[in-house]
N, C-alpha and C positions, 0 to 999 in steps of 0.2 A: 356630134356636130363639129364641123370644121372650125378650127381656131382661126381668128383673123390676125394677120401679120402685117403691120403697118411698116412700110419700107420704101426704099428707092434703090435703083441698081447701082448707083455710084458709091453707096455706103458699104465700106468693108466690114463695119460692125454689124450691119444688117445681114451681110453675106454669111458671117459666122453662124448666126442663128438660123438663117434659111438653109444653109448647107447641113447643119446638124439635123434639122427637121427632115430634110430631103433624104439623108442617108439613114436616118432612124425609122423612116416610114411613118412619121407623125403627120396626121391629117391637118393641113393648114391651107388657107387661101390668102395670097398676097394682096395687100391693098396699097396702091401707089400713093405716096405722099409727095407732093410737089415742093420738095425741100428748098430748092433754089429760088422759088417765088414766095417763100416765107410761110408756107402752110403749117410747118411744125411749130411756128410761133403764134399761130392764130388762136383766138379764144376757143374755137370749136375743137381744135386738136388738143388744147390744154385740158379740155374736159376728159379726154382719153388719157393723156399723160401730162401731169402737172409739171414735169421736167422739161417738156417741150422738145423731147429728143426722139430720134429714130435709132433703133427699132423699138416697136411696141408689139407685144403679143397679147391678145384677148382670147382667153379660152373659158367660155362660160362666165363664171363669176370671178375668174382670176385675170388680173391685168398685170403684166410684167414689163419692165424696161430693163436695159443693160443686157448686152449680148451674153455675157457669162452666166447671168441668172437664167435667161431663157434657155441657154444650152443645158444647164443643170436640171431645169424643169423637164426638158425633153428626155434627158437621161433617166430621171426618176419615173417618168410616165411610161417609157418604153423598155427600160432595162438595157438599152443599147448605148454604145460609144463612151461608157464611163470607165472602161478598163477593169482590171481585176480589183477586187475589194481592197487588197493590200496596197494598191497603187493610187487610191482615190486622192490622197493628199498631194502626191506628186503630180497628178493630173491637174489638180487645183492650183498648185504652185506655178505650173507653166501657163495656165490660163491667166492668172494674175500677173505673171511676168510679162506676158504679151500685152495685156491691157495697159500696164504701166510703162513698159520700156520700149515696145515696138509699135503697136497700133496707135498708141497715143502720140507718137512722132510721125508715123506714116500717114495717118489721116489728115492732119493739118498741113503737112508738107505737100501731099498730093493735091489738096485743095488750093493751096497758095500757088503751086506751079502750073495748075491746069484750069482752074475754074474762076480765077480772078483775071481781069484785064491785065495784059502784060505790063502796062505802065503803073499798075498798082501792086505789083508783086514785091514784097520786102526781101530783097536779096540777102541781106545780113541775117534775117531770121531763117530763111531757107537754108543758107550755108550752115548755120548753127545746128538746125534740125538734121541736116544730112550727116553731119558728124556724129550726132547721137544715134542715128539710124545705122550708120556703118558699124558702130560698136555693138548694137543689137544683132545685126546680121552675123557678126563675128562670133558672138555667143552661140547663136543657133547653129551656125556652120560647125563649130567645134563640137557641140553636143551631139550632132547627127553623125559624126565620124563613127563608122562601124555599126550604125543603127539604122533600122528601117523606119522606126516610128519614134516619136519623142518620148513616150512612156510605154513600156511593155512591148508586146509582140503583135499589136493590131492598132488600127487607127482609133483615136479617142478625141474627145473634145479639146485636148491639148493641141493636137495637130490642126484641128479645124480652126481653133482660135488663132494660132500662130500663122496660118496660111491666109488669113482673112483678107489681107491687102495684096498678097504676093501674086495673085493670078491676074491682077489688073495690068493692062498694057500702058496706061498713061505713065509718063515719067515721074518718079519720086525718089530717085537715088537707088533703085534696085535693078540690077541686071543679072538674070539667072546664070548666065555663063560665067560670071565672076565668083559664083558660090556653088561649086560642084556638088557638095553634099545636100545643100538646100534644093538645087535643081533636080537631083535624083529623087529626093523626098517629094517634091511637088509633082513629079511625074507619077510616083506611086499613088499619091492622093487622087490624081486625075484618072487613074485606072480603077479606082474603087467603084463597083457597080452602083449606078445612080448618080455619080458625080455630075455636076453641071457648072458651067462658067457663071459668074455672078450675073451677067446680062441675060443669061438664059433662065435664071431663077427669078429675077426681079426686073421690072421695067426701068430702063435708064431714062434720065431726063435729057442728057446731052449725047451720050455715046451711042454708036451703032450697035 
């Protein structure tokens, strides 16, 4: 039976999980959540996820939230994208680094810069976040020097987690041409068989 995957196209966190399922060949069906109209906070949705967050994956009796957890579930189910056994903690280290240091800044910054009315955008907060993001991009850029992938010799969930927001075109302080190692790495990811852009994997609310 196909797993249900509650998501919306603008969510970089949902994209991490969706791309993991896509590349691993995991059977799932996306279910669009109208996040910007408050569906994730509705009583009906909270019966699926008490956290009121996207993404959510429901696979039979298993309901999971948090992109990194869903990614690991797919790795455990399919045996794909987890890297070598000796590298599993290094893969986890980069997934957690992304969740805490990069995506946690990129998501809110992208929201503030693109999905709020212009007169309600808190510029001081945006500027602070952009500084934090620049530091995160610098860490990733340095790590990718001389490497094709973040961990090991093939794509893993570490790569998929860290690229979660970087394929979006809306501005949030990231320009690929400013980061040549990241740019080349994103190109490699996009050349992996089965790769799709976030808006091709999940229905967007606003974007084309």
